[in-house]
DSSP file (Angstrom, degrees, kcal/mol; ACC not computed):
  #  RESIDUE AA STRUCTURE BP1 BP2  ACC     N-H-->O    O-->H-N    N-H-->O    O-->H-N    TCO  KAPPA ALPHA  PHI   PSI    X-CA   Y-CA   Z-CA
    1    1 A X              0   0    0      0, 0.0     2,-0.4     0, 0.0     0, 0.0   0.000 360.0 360.0 360.0 123.3   54.3  143.3   64.2
    2    2 A X        -     0   0    0      1,-0.0     2,-0.4     0, 0.0     0, 0.0  -0.737 360.0-138.8 -93.1 138.0   56.1  142.4   67.5
    3    3 A X        -     0   0    0     -2,-0.4     2,-0.3     1,-0.0    -1,-0.0  -0.778  20.1-116.9 -96.2 133.7   59.1  144.5   68.4
    4    4 A X        -     0   0    0     -2,-0.4     2,-0.6     1,-0.1    -1,-0.0  -0.511  26.5-137.0 -70.0 131.8   62.1  142.8   69.9
    5    5 A X        -     0   0    0     -2,-0.3     2,-0.1     3,-0.0     3,-0.1  -0.805  14.2-135.0 -93.5 124.7   62.8  144.0   73.4
    6    6 A X        -     0   0    0     -2,-0.6     2,-0.0     1,-0.1    -1,-0.0  -0.460  33.9 -93.5 -74.1 148.4   66.4  144.7   74.2
    7    7 A X        -     0   0    0     -2,-0.1    -1,-0.1     1,-0.1     0, 0.0  -0.357  46.6-120.9 -62.8 141.9   67.7  143.4   77.5
    8    8 A X     >  -     0   0    0      1,-0.1     4,-2.1    -3,-0.1     5,-0.2  -0.130  24.2 -99.0 -77.3 176.0   67.5  145.9   80.3
    9    9 A X  H  > S+     0   0    0      1,-0.2     4,-2.7     2,-0.2     5,-0.2   0.890 122.3  54.6 -63.1 -40.5   70.3  147.3   82.3
   10   10 A X  H  > S+     0   0    0      1,-0.2     4,-2.5     2,-0.2    -1,-0.2   0.910 108.2  47.9 -63.0 -43.0   69.5  145.0   85.2
   11   11 A X  H  > S+     0   0    0      2,-0.2     4,-2.4     1,-0.2    -1,-0.2   0.900 112.6  49.5 -65.7 -39.2   69.8  141.9   83.0
   12   12 A X  H  X S+     0   0    0     -4,-2.1     4,-2.2     2,-0.2    -2,-0.2   0.911 112.3  47.4 -64.3 -42.3   73.1  143.2   81.5
   13   13 A X  H  X S+     0   0    0     -4,-2.7     4,-2.3     2,-0.2    -2,-0.2   0.902 111.9  50.7 -64.5 -41.3   74.5  143.8   85.0
   14   14 A X  H  X S+     0   0    0     -4,-2.5     4,-1.6     2,-0.2    -2,-0.2   0.903 110.6  48.7 -63.4 -42.3   73.3  140.4   86.2
   15   15 A X  H  X S+     0   0    0     -4,-2.4     4,-0.6     2,-0.2    -1,-0.2   0.890 110.4  52.3 -64.8 -38.8   75.0  138.7   83.1
   16   16 A X  H >< S+     0   0    0     -4,-2.2     3,-0.9     1,-0.2     6,-0.3   0.924 110.8  46.7 -61.8 -45.0   78.2  140.7   83.9
   17   17 A X  H 3< S+     0   0    0     -4,-2.3    -1,-0.2     1,-0.2    -2,-0.2   0.793 107.6  57.4 -69.1 -27.8   78.3  139.5   87.5
   18   18 A X  H 3< S+     0   0    0     -4,-1.6    -1,-0.2    -5,-0.2    -2,-0.2   0.548  78.9 111.1 -84.5  -6.0   77.6  135.9   86.6
   19   19 A X  S <X S-     0   0    0     -3,-0.9     4,-1.4    -4,-0.6     3,-0.4  -0.414  74.5-127.4 -63.8 145.0   80.7  135.7   84.3
   20   20 A X  H  > S+     0   0    0      1,-0.2     4,-2.5     2,-0.2     5,-0.2   0.855 103.8  57.8 -64.1 -36.4   83.3  133.4   85.8
   21   21 A X  H  > S+     0   0    0      1,-0.2     4,-2.0     2,-0.2    -1,-0.2   0.814 103.2  53.2 -70.7 -27.7   86.1  135.9   85.6
   22   22 A X  H  > S+     0   0    0     -3,-0.4     4,-2.1    -6,-0.3    -1,-0.2   0.922 111.7  45.3 -69.8 -43.1   84.3  138.5   87.7
   23   23 A X  H  X S+     0   0    0     -4,-1.4     4,-2.3     2,-0.2    -2,-0.2   0.918 113.0  50.9 -65.4 -43.0   83.7  136.0   90.5
   24   24 A X  H  X S+     0   0    0     -4,-2.5     4,-2.3     1,-0.2    -1,-0.2   0.897 109.9  50.7 -60.5 -40.8   87.3  134.7   90.3
   25   25 A X  H  X S+     0   0    0     -4,-2.0     4,-2.2     2,-0.2    -1,-0.2   0.901 109.0  50.7 -64.7 -41.2   88.6  138.3   90.5
   26   26 A X  H  X S+     0   0    0     -4,-2.1     4,-2.1     1,-0.2    -2,-0.2   0.914 111.1  48.4 -63.7 -42.2   86.5  139.0   93.6
   27   27 A X  H  X S+     0   0    0     -4,-2.3     4,-2.6     1,-0.2     5,-0.2   0.907 110.3  52.4 -63.3 -41.6   87.8  135.9   95.3
   28   28 A X  H  X S+     0   0    0     -4,-2.3     4,-2.5     1,-0.2    -2,-0.2   0.883 108.5  50.2 -63.3 -38.6   91.3  136.9   94.4
   29   29 A X  H  X S+     0   0    0     -4,-2.2     4,-2.2     2,-0.2    -1,-0.2   0.924 112.0  47.1 -66.4 -43.6   90.9  140.3   95.9
   30   30 A X  H  X S+     0   0    0     -4,-2.1     4,-1.9     2,-0.2    -2,-0.2   0.931 115.4  44.8 -64.5 -45.4   89.5  138.9   99.2
   31   31 A X  H  X S+     0   0    0     -4,-2.6     4,-2.7     1,-0.2    -1,-0.2   0.894 111.9  53.9 -65.7 -39.1   92.3  136.3   99.4
   32   32 A X  H  X S+     0   0    0     -4,-2.5     4,-2.1    -5,-0.2    -1,-0.2   0.893 107.2  50.7 -61.9 -40.3   94.9  138.9   98.5
   33   33 A X  H  X S+     0   0    0     -4,-2.2     4,-1.2     2,-0.2    -1,-0.2   0.916 113.3  44.9 -64.6 -42.4   93.7  141.2  101.3
   34   34 A X  H  X S+     0   0    0     -4,-1.9     4,-1.3     1,-0.2    -2,-0.2   0.888 112.2  52.6 -67.2 -38.0   93.9  138.4  103.8
   35   35 A X  H  X S+     0   0    0     -4,-2.7     4,-2.4     1,-0.2    -2,-0.2   0.844 101.3  60.7 -67.4 -34.0   97.3  137.4  102.5
   36   36 A X  H  X S+     0   0    0     -4,-2.1     4,-2.8     1,-0.2    -1,-0.2   0.890 101.4  53.7 -60.2 -39.7   98.6  140.9  102.9
   37   37 A X  H  X S+     0   0    0     -4,-1.2     4,-2.0     2,-0.2    -1,-0.2   0.896 108.5  49.7 -61.7 -40.0   97.9  140.7  106.6
   38   38 A X  H  X S+     0   0    0     -4,-1.3     4,-2.2     2,-0.2    -2,-0.2   0.937 112.3  46.5 -64.3 -46.8  100.0  137.5  106.8
   39   39 A X  H  X S+     0   0    0     -4,-2.4     4,-2.6     1,-0.2    -2,-0.2   0.917 111.1  51.8 -64.5 -42.7  102.9  139.0  104.9
   40   40 A X  H  X S+     0   0    0     -4,-2.8     4,-2.6     1,-0.2    -1,-0.2   0.892 109.6  50.7 -60.1 -38.8  102.8  142.2  107.0
   41   41 A X  H  X S+     0   0    0     -4,-2.0     4,-3.0     2,-0.2     5,-0.3   0.892 109.6  50.2 -65.2 -39.6  102.9  140.1  110.2
   42   42 A X  H  X>S+     0   0    0     -4,-2.2     4,-2.5     2,-0.2     5,-1.7   0.916 112.4  47.2 -65.1 -42.0  105.9  138.1  108.8
   43   43 A X  I  <>S+     0   0    0     -4,-2.6     5,-3.0     3,-0.2     6,-0.2   0.936 119.1  39.3 -65.1 -45.1  107.7  141.4  108.1
   44   44 A X  I  <5S+     0   0    0     -4,-2.6     5,-0.2    -5,-0.2    -2,-0.2   0.862 125.0  37.6 -73.1 -35.2  107.0  142.9  111.4
   45   45 A X  I  <5S+     0   0    0     -4,-3.0    -3,-0.2    -5,-0.2    -2,-0.2   0.744 134.8  12.4 -91.0 -23.6  107.5  139.7  113.4
   46   46 A X  I  X5S+     0   0    0     -4,-2.5     4,-1.8    -5,-0.3    -3,-0.2   0.751 126.4  43.2-118.3 -53.9  110.4  138.1  111.7
   47   47 A X  I  ><S+     0   0    0     -5,-1.7     4,-2.7     1,-0.2     5,-0.3   0.945 113.0  50.7 -67.2 -48.9  112.1  140.4  109.2
   48   48 A X  H  ><S+     0   0    0     -5,-3.0     4,-2.6     1,-0.2    -1,-0.2   0.909 111.0  48.3 -59.6 -43.8  112.2  143.5  111.5
   49   49 A X  H  > S+     0   0    0     -5,-0.2     4,-1.1     2,-0.2    -1,-0.2   0.886 111.0  51.8 -63.6 -35.3  113.7  141.7  114.4
   50   50 A X  H  < S+     0   0    0     -4,-1.8     3,-0.5     2,-0.2     4,-0.4   0.920 113.0  44.2 -64.5 -41.9  116.3  140.2  112.1
   51   51 A X  H >X S+     0   0    0     -4,-2.7     3,-1.6     1,-0.2     4,-1.0   0.872 107.7  61.1 -66.6 -35.4  117.2  143.6  110.9
   52   52 A X  H 3< S+     0   0    0     -4,-2.6    -1,-0.2     5,-0.3    -2,-0.2   0.745  90.3  68.1 -63.2 -24.0  117.0  144.8  114.5
   53   53 A X  T 3< S+     0   0    0     -4,-1.1    -1,-0.3    -3,-0.5    -2,-0.2   0.770 110.8  34.6 -65.2 -23.9  119.9  142.4  115.3
   54   54 A X  T <4 S-     0   0    0     -3,-1.6    -2,-0.2    -4,-0.4    -1,-0.2   0.548 139.1 -27.4-105.2 -11.5  122.1  144.7  113.2
   55   55 A X  S  < S-     0   0    0     -4,-1.0     2,-0.2     1,-0.1    -4,-0.0  -0.605 107.7  -5.0-165.7-135.2  120.5  148.0  114.0
   56   56 A X        -     0   0    0     -2,-0.2    -2,-0.2     2,-0.1    -1,-0.1  -0.519  58.3-127.7 -81.7 151.5  117.2  149.4  115.1
   57   57 A X  S    S+     0   0    0     -5,-0.2     2,-0.5    -2,-0.2    -5,-0.3   0.717  91.2  64.6 -76.1 -20.2  114.2  147.0  115.3
   58   58 A X    >   -     0   0    0      1,-0.1     3,-1.2    -7,-0.1     4,-0.2  -0.904  66.0-154.9-107.5 126.2  111.9  149.1  113.1
   59   59 A X  G >  S+     0   0    0     -2,-0.5     3,-1.5     1,-0.2    29,-0.2   0.788  92.1  70.5 -64.6 -25.9  112.8  149.6  109.5
   60   60 A X  G 3  S+     0   0    0      1,-0.3    26,-0.4    25,-0.2    -1,-0.2   0.742  88.9  62.1 -64.8 -22.3  110.7  152.8  109.6
   61   61 A X  G <  S+     0   0    0     -3,-1.2     2,-0.5    24,-0.1    -1,-0.3   0.584  78.1 101.3 -84.0  -7.3  113.3  154.5  111.8
   62   62 A X    <   +     0   0    0     -3,-1.5    23,-2.2    -4,-0.2    24,-0.4  -0.660  51.2 142.6 -77.2 125.1  116.0  154.3  109.2
   63   63 A X        -     0   0    0     -2,-0.5     2,-0.4    20,-0.2    20,-0.2  -0.966  40.0-137.3-154.8 167.2  116.4  157.7  107.5
   64   64 A X  E     -A   82   0A   0     18,-2.3    18,-3.4    -2,-0.3     2,-0.7  -0.969  22.6-123.1-130.5 148.1  118.9  160.1  106.1
   65   65 A X  E     +A   81   0A   0     -2,-0.4    16,-0.2    16,-0.2     3,-0.2  -0.822  24.8 179.0 -95.5 115.5  119.1  163.8  106.5
   66   66 A X  E    S+     0   0A   0     14,-3.3     2,-0.4    -2,-0.7    -1,-0.2   0.887  79.9  15.4 -81.2 -41.9  119.0  165.6  103.1
   67   67 A X  E    S-A   80   0A   0     13,-1.3    13,-2.2     2,-0.0    -1,-0.3  -0.948 104.5 -92.3-137.2 114.0  119.1  169.1  104.5
   68   68 A X  E    S+     0   0A   0     -2,-0.4    11,-0.2    11,-0.2     2,-0.1  -0.175  86.8  46.0 -88.1 174.8  120.1  169.5  108.1
   69   69 A X  E     -     0   0A   0      9,-0.2     2,-0.9    10,-0.0    -1,-0.1   0.502  60.7-171.2 -82.1 138.5  119.9  169.8  111.0
   70   70 A X  E     +     0   0A   0      9,-0.1     2,-0.3    10,-0.1     9,-0.2  -0.824  24.6 147.7 -96.7 102.5  117.4  166.9  111.2
   71   71 A X  E     +A   78   0A   0     -2,-0.9     7,-2.5     7,-0.6     0, 0.0  -0.946  38.5  16.4-132.5 155.0  116.0  166.9  114.7
   72   72 A X        -     0   0    0     -2,-0.3     2,-0.3     5,-0.2     5,-0.1   0.036  69.2-106.4  77.1 173.5  112.7  165.9  116.2
   73   73 A X  S >  S+     0   0    0      4,-0.1     3,-1.2    -3,-0.0     2,-0.1  -0.914  70.8   3.3-135.8 162.4  109.8  163.9  114.8
   74   74 A X  G >  S-     0   0    0     -2,-0.3     3,-1.1     1,-0.2     0, 0.0  -0.376 127.5 -11.5  67.2-136.4  106.3  164.6  113.5
   75   75 A X  G 3  S+     0   0    0      1,-0.2    -1,-0.2    -2,-0.1    -3,-0.0   0.741 136.3  57.4 -72.0 -23.9  105.3  168.3  113.3
   76   76 A X  G <  S+     0   0    0     -3,-1.2    -1,-0.2     2,-0.0    -2,-0.2   0.369  80.3 121.5 -89.3   6.9  108.3  169.5  115.4
   77   77 A X    <   -     0   0    0     -3,-1.1     2,-0.3    -5,-0.1    -5,-0.2  -0.419  45.9-159.2 -71.8 143.2  110.8  167.9  112.9
   78   78 A X  E     +A   71   0A   0     -7,-2.5    -7,-0.6    -6,-0.1    -9,-0.2  -0.861  50.5  25.2-118.0 157.5  113.4  170.2  111.4
   79   79 A X  E    S-     0   0A   0     -2,-0.3     2,-0.6    -9,-0.2   -11,-0.2  -0.191  95.7 -66.9  83.7 179.9  115.4  169.6  108.2
   80   80 A X  E     -A   67   0A   0    -13,-2.2   -14,-3.3    -2,-0.0   -13,-1.3  -0.944  53.0-168.9-113.6 113.1  114.6  167.4  105.2
   81   81 A X  E     -A   65   0A   0     -2,-0.6     2,-0.6   -16,-0.2   -16,-0.2  -0.854  13.9-150.8-107.5 134.2  114.6  163.8  106.1
   82   82 A X  E     -A   64   0A   0    -18,-3.4   -18,-2.3    -2,-0.4     2,-1.5  -0.924   9.2-152.6-102.3 119.2  114.4  160.9  103.6
   83   83 A X     >  +     0   0    0     -2,-0.6     4,-0.9   -20,-0.2     3,-0.5  -0.586  31.8 157.3 -92.6  74.1  112.7  157.9  105.2
   84   84 A X  H  >  +     0   0    0     -2,-1.5     4,-2.2     1,-0.2   -21,-0.2   0.685  64.0  69.6 -74.6 -17.1  114.3  155.1  103.2
   85   85 A X  H  > S+     0   0    0    -23,-2.2     4,-2.4   -25,-0.2    -1,-0.2   0.888  97.7  49.5 -66.8 -39.4  113.6  152.5  105.9
   86   86 A X  H  > S+     0   0    0     -3,-0.5     4,-2.3   -24,-0.4    -1,-0.2   0.862 110.8  50.7 -69.0 -33.4  109.9  152.6  105.2
   87   87 A X  H  X S+     0   0    0     -4,-0.9     4,-2.4     2,-0.2    -2,-0.2   0.907 110.3  49.9 -66.6 -41.2  110.6  152.2  101.5
   88   88 A X  H  X S+     0   0    0     -4,-2.2     4,-2.6     2,-0.2    -2,-0.2   0.909 110.4  50.0 -62.1 -42.7  112.9  149.2  102.3
   89   89 A X  H  X S+     0   0    0     -4,-2.4     4,-2.3     2,-0.2    -2,-0.2   0.915 111.8  47.3 -62.7 -43.5  110.1  147.7  104.5
   90   90 A X  H  X S+     0   0    0     -4,-2.3     4,-2.4     2,-0.2    -1,-0.2   0.881 111.9  51.3 -65.4 -37.3  107.5  148.1  101.7
   91   91 A X  H  X S+     0   0    0     -4,-2.4     4,-2.8     2,-0.2    -2,-0.2   0.915 110.1  48.4 -65.7 -43.0  110.0  146.6   99.2
   92   92 A X  H  X S+     0   0    0     -4,-2.6     4,-2.7     2,-0.2     5,-0.2   0.910 110.9  51.4 -62.5 -41.5  110.6  143.6  101.4
   93   93 A X  H  X S+     0   0    0     -4,-2.3     4,-2.4     1,-0.2    -2,-0.2   0.929 111.8  47.0 -60.7 -44.6  106.9  143.1  101.9
   94   94 A X  H  X S+     0   0    0     -4,-2.4     4,-3.1     2,-0.2    -2,-0.2   0.934 112.8  48.4 -62.5 -46.4  106.4  143.2   98.1
   95   95 A X  H  X S+     0   0    0     -4,-2.8     4,-2.6     2,-0.2    -2,-0.2   0.894 112.5  48.2 -63.8 -40.1  109.2  140.8   97.5
   96   96 A X  H  X S+     0   0    0     -4,-2.7     4,-2.6     2,-0.2     5,-0.2   0.933 113.5  47.6 -65.0 -44.5  108.0  138.3  100.1
   97   97 A X  H  X S+     0   0    0     -4,-2.4     4,-2.6    -5,-0.2     5,-0.2   0.941 113.7  47.1 -60.7 -47.7  104.5  138.5   98.7
   98   98 A X  H  X S+     0   0    0     -4,-3.1     4,-2.5     1,-0.2    -1,-0.2   0.900 112.9  49.4 -62.4 -40.8  105.7  138.0   95.1
   99   99 A X  H  X S+     0   0    0     -4,-2.6     4,-3.0    -5,-0.2     5,-0.3   0.924 112.7  46.4 -65.3 -44.2  107.9  135.1   96.2
  100  100 A X  H  X S+     0   0    0     -4,-2.6     4,-2.5     2,-0.2     5,-0.4   0.931 114.2  47.5 -65.0 -44.7  105.2  133.3   98.1
  101  101 A X  H  X>S+     0   0    0     -4,-2.6     5,-2.2    -5,-0.2     4,-1.6   0.919 116.4  45.0 -62.1 -42.4  102.7  133.8   95.3
  102  102 A X  I  <>S+     0   0    0     -4,-2.5     5,-3.3    -5,-0.2     6,-0.3   0.961 120.2  37.3 -66.4 -51.3  105.2  132.6   92.7
  103  103 A X  I  <5S+     0   0    0     -4,-3.0     5,-0.2     1,-0.2    -2,-0.2   0.799 126.7  35.1 -76.6 -28.2  106.5  129.6   94.6
  104  104 A X  I  <5S+     0   0    0     -4,-2.5    -1,-0.2    -5,-0.3    -3,-0.2   0.666 135.7  12.4 -99.3 -17.3  103.2  128.5   96.1
  105  105 A X  I  X5S+     0   0    0     -4,-1.6     4,-1.7    -5,-0.4    -3,-0.2   0.727 125.4  40.1-123.2 -55.4  100.7  129.4   93.4
  106  106 A X  I  ><S+     0   0    0     -5,-2.2     4,-2.8     2,-0.2     5,-0.2   0.948 115.3  47.2 -70.4 -50.2  102.2  130.2   90.0
  107  107 A X  H  ><S+     0   0    0     -5,-3.3     4,-2.3     1,-0.2     5,-0.2   0.935 114.8  44.5 -61.5 -50.0  105.0  127.6   89.8
  108  108 A X  H  > S+     0   0    0     -6,-0.3     4,-2.4    -5,-0.2    -1,-0.2   0.903 115.2  49.9 -61.3 -37.7  102.9  124.6   90.8
  109  109 A X  H  X S+     0   0    0     -4,-1.7     4,-2.7     2,-0.2    -2,-0.2   0.913 110.8  48.4 -67.7 -40.7  100.1  125.7   88.5
  110  110 A X  H  X S+     0   0    0     -4,-2.8     4,-2.2     2,-0.2    -1,-0.2   0.889 112.3  49.2 -67.0 -37.1  102.4  126.2   85.5
  111  111 A X  H  X S+     0   0    0     -4,-2.3     4,-2.3    -5,-0.2    -2,-0.2   0.911 112.1  49.2 -65.1 -41.2  103.9  122.7   86.2
  112  112 A X  H  X S+     0   0    0     -4,-2.4     4,-2.4    -5,-0.2    -2,-0.2   0.932 112.4  47.0 -62.3 -46.6  100.4  121.2   86.4
  113  113 A X  H  X S+     0   0    0     -4,-2.7     4,-2.4     1,-0.2    -1,-0.2   0.872 110.7  52.6 -65.3 -36.3   99.3  122.9   83.2
  114  114 A X  H  X S+     0   0    0     -4,-2.2     4,-2.4     2,-0.2    -1,-0.2   0.904 109.9  48.6 -65.1 -40.9  102.5  121.7   81.4
  115  115 A X  H  X S+     0   0    0     -4,-2.3     4,-2.6     2,-0.2    -2,-0.2   0.915 111.5  49.7 -63.5 -42.4  101.9  118.1   82.6
  116  116 A X  H  X S+     0   0    0     -4,-2.4     4,-2.4     1,-0.2    -2,-0.2   0.917 112.0  48.3 -62.7 -42.4   98.3  118.4   81.3
  117  117 A X  H  X S+     0   0    0     -4,-2.4     4,-2.7     2,-0.2    -1,-0.2   0.893 111.2  50.4 -64.8 -40.3   99.5  119.7   78.0
  118  118 A X  H  X S+     0   0    0     -4,-2.4     4,-2.6     2,-0.2    -2,-0.2   0.904 111.1  48.7 -64.5 -41.0  102.1  117.0   77.7
  119  119 A X  H  X S+     0   0    0     -4,-2.6     4,-2.5     2,-0.2    -2,-0.2   0.915 111.9  49.3 -63.5 -41.8   99.4  114.3   78.4
  120  120 A X  H  X S+     0   0    0     -4,-2.4     4,-2.5     2,-0.2    -2,-0.2   0.924 113.2  46.2 -64.1 -44.0   97.1  115.9   75.8
  121  121 A X  H  X S+     0   0    0     -4,-2.7     4,-2.7     2,-0.2    -1,-0.2   0.888 112.3  50.9 -66.2 -38.4   99.9  115.9   73.2
  122  122 A X  H  X S+     0   0    0     -4,-2.6     4,-2.2     2,-0.2    -2,-0.2   0.904 111.1  48.7 -64.4 -40.1  100.9  112.4   74.0
  123  123 A X  H  X S+     0   0    0     -4,-2.5     4,-1.8     2,-0.2    -2,-0.2   0.923 113.8  45.8 -65.9 -43.5   97.3  111.3   73.7
  124  124 A X  H  X S+     0   0    0     -4,-2.5     4,-2.2     1,-0.2    -2,-0.2   0.886 111.2  54.3 -65.2 -37.9   97.0  113.1   70.3
  125  125 A X  H  X S+     0   0    0     -4,-2.7     4,-2.0     1,-0.2    -2,-0.2   0.894 107.8  48.3 -63.2 -41.0  100.3  111.6   69.3
  126  126 A X  H  X S+     0   0    0     -4,-2.2     4,-2.4     2,-0.2    -1,-0.2   0.863 110.1  52.6 -69.3 -34.3   99.2  108.0   70.0
  127  127 A X  H  X S+     0   0    0     -4,-1.8     4,-2.6     2,-0.2    -2,-0.2   0.912 109.2  49.2 -66.1 -40.3   96.0  108.6   68.1
  128  128 A X  H  X S+     0   0    0     -4,-2.2     4,-2.7     2,-0.2    -2,-0.2   0.897 110.8  50.3 -64.7 -39.5   97.9  109.9   65.1
  129  129 A X  H  X S+     0   0    0     -4,-2.0     4,-2.7     2,-0.2    -1,-0.2   0.914 111.5  48.3 -64.3 -42.1  100.2  106.8   65.2
  130  130 A X  H  X S+     0   0    0     -4,-2.4     4,-2.5     2,-0.2    -2,-0.2   0.922 112.6  48.6 -64.2 -43.1   97.2  104.6   65.3
  131  131 A X  H  X S+     0   0    0     -4,-2.6     4,-2.2     2,-0.2    -2,-0.2   0.911 112.9  47.6 -63.8 -42.2   95.6  106.4   62.4
  132  132 A X  H  X S+     0   0    0     -4,-2.7     4,-2.4     2,-0.2    -2,-0.2   0.922 113.0  47.8 -65.3 -43.4   98.8  106.2   60.4
  133  133 A X  H  X S+     0   0    0     -4,-2.7     4,-2.3     1,-0.2    -2,-0.2   0.878 111.1  51.2 -68.4 -35.1   99.2  102.5   61.2
  134  134 A X  H  X S+     0   0    0     -4,-2.5     4,-2.6     2,-0.2    -1,-0.2   0.903 109.8  50.6 -64.7 -40.0   95.6  101.8   60.3
  135  135 A X  H  X S+     0   0    0     -4,-2.2     4,-2.3     2,-0.2    -2,-0.2   0.915 109.8  49.8 -62.5 -43.2   96.1  103.6   57.0
  136  136 A X  H  X S+     0   0    0     -4,-2.4     4,-2.2     2,-0.2    -2,-0.2   0.909 110.8  50.0 -62.3 -41.2   99.2  101.5   56.3
  137  137 A X  H  X S+     0   0    0     -4,-2.3     4,-2.5     1,-0.2    -2,-0.2   0.918 110.1  50.3 -63.7 -43.1   97.2   98.3   57.1
  138  138 A X  H  X S+     0   0    0     -4,-2.6     4,-2.5     1,-0.2    -1,-0.2   0.890 109.5  51.2 -63.2 -38.4   94.4   99.4   54.7
  139  139 A X  H  X S+     0   0    0     -4,-2.3     4,-2.7     2,-0.2    -1,-0.2   0.901 110.2  49.6 -64.0 -39.8   97.0  100.1   52.0
  140  140 A X  H  X S+     0   0    0     -4,-2.2     4,-2.5     2,-0.2    -2,-0.2   0.904 110.6  49.6 -65.2 -40.9   98.5   96.6   52.5
  141  141 A X  H  X S+     0   0    0     -4,-2.5     4,-2.6     2,-0.2    -2,-0.2   0.931 111.9  48.8 -63.4 -43.9   95.0   95.0   52.3
  142  142 A X  H  X S+     0   0    0     -4,-2.5     4,-2.8     1,-0.2     5,-0.2   0.932 111.9  48.4 -59.3 -46.7   94.3   96.9   49.1
  143  143 A X  H  X S+     0   0    0     -4,-2.7     4,-2.3     1,-0.2    -1,-0.2   0.888 111.5  50.3 -62.6 -38.1   97.6   95.9   47.6
  144  144 A X  H  X S+     0   0    0     -4,-2.5     4,-2.3     2,-0.2    -1,-0.2   0.906 111.5  48.0 -66.7 -41.0   96.9   92.3   48.6
  145  145 A X  H  X S+     0   0    0     -4,-2.6     4,-2.7     2,-0.2     5,-0.2   0.907 111.9  49.4 -66.0 -41.0   93.4   92.4   47.0
  146  146 A X  H  X S+     0   0    0     -4,-2.8     4,-2.6     1,-0.2    -2,-0.2   0.912 111.4  50.0 -62.7 -40.8   94.8   93.9   43.8
  147  147 A X  H  X S+     0   0    0     -4,-2.3     4,-2.1    -5,-0.2    -2,-0.2   0.889 111.0  49.0 -65.5 -38.4   97.5   91.2   43.7
  148  148 A X  H  X S+     0   0    0     -4,-2.3     4,-2.3     2,-0.2    -2,-0.2   0.925 112.5  47.6 -66.7 -44.1   94.9   88.5   44.2
  149  149 A X  H  X S+     0   0    0     -4,-2.7     4,-2.1     1,-0.2     5,-0.2   0.927 111.7  50.9 -61.4 -43.9   92.7   89.9   41.4
  150  150 A X  H  X S+     0   0    0     -4,-2.6     4,-1.0    -5,-0.2    -1,-0.2   0.909 113.5  43.9 -61.4 -41.5   95.6   90.2   39.2
  151  151 A X  H  X S+     0   0    0     -4,-2.1     4,-0.6     1,-0.2    -1,-0.2   0.815 113.0  52.8 -75.0 -28.9   96.7   86.6   39.8
  152  152 A X  H  < S+     0   0    0     -4,-2.3     3,-0.3     1,-0.2    -2,-0.2   0.816 107.6  50.7 -74.6 -31.0   93.0   85.4   39.5
  153  153 A X  H  < S+     0   0    0     -4,-2.1    -1,-0.2     1,-0.2    -2,-0.2   0.738 101.9  61.2 -79.5 -23.5   92.5   87.0   36.1
  154  154 A X  H  < S+     0   0    0     -4,-1.0    -1,-0.2    -5,-0.2    -2,-0.2   0.744  87.8  88.3 -75.9 -20.9   95.6   85.6   34.6
  155  155 A X     <        0   0    0     -4,-0.6    -3,-0.0    -3,-0.3     0, 0.0  -0.490 360.0 360.0 -79.2 147.3   94.4   82.0   35.1
  156  156 A X              0   0    0     -2,-0.2    -1,-0.1     0, 0.0    -3,-0.1   0.493 360.0 360.0 -78.8 360.0   92.4   80.3   32.3
């Protein structure tokens, strides 16, 4: 009697890695990391100078003093300072990233998929129309044959 050998851990791990979604996820992470550098450069090189036209050039320097007096920086700082500028910078980075991903990746892909679905439905719709019209033609042929038989049997 031969005993079935269960796949080993290595084979299971290999099958897991060879799934398409794992490879796609790895590619997305690598591209996302590279894309983050681009967005950070845009924020530091474009957004921060635009904000600097109205105030300080670095968003990180915007802060409010919750409990004063707020003097100094780093370890020598006194008071309780809320660094809302860094939160604003991170929020802008997130919004820019989300906008670029949506407008350059998600929106075109959804439009493409919608067109493909419309084409598929149109193709299925024409097939149904052809099938219905063929059925109607077959019914007409049947009716014509029945009518011919009926007229042929009535003659002497």
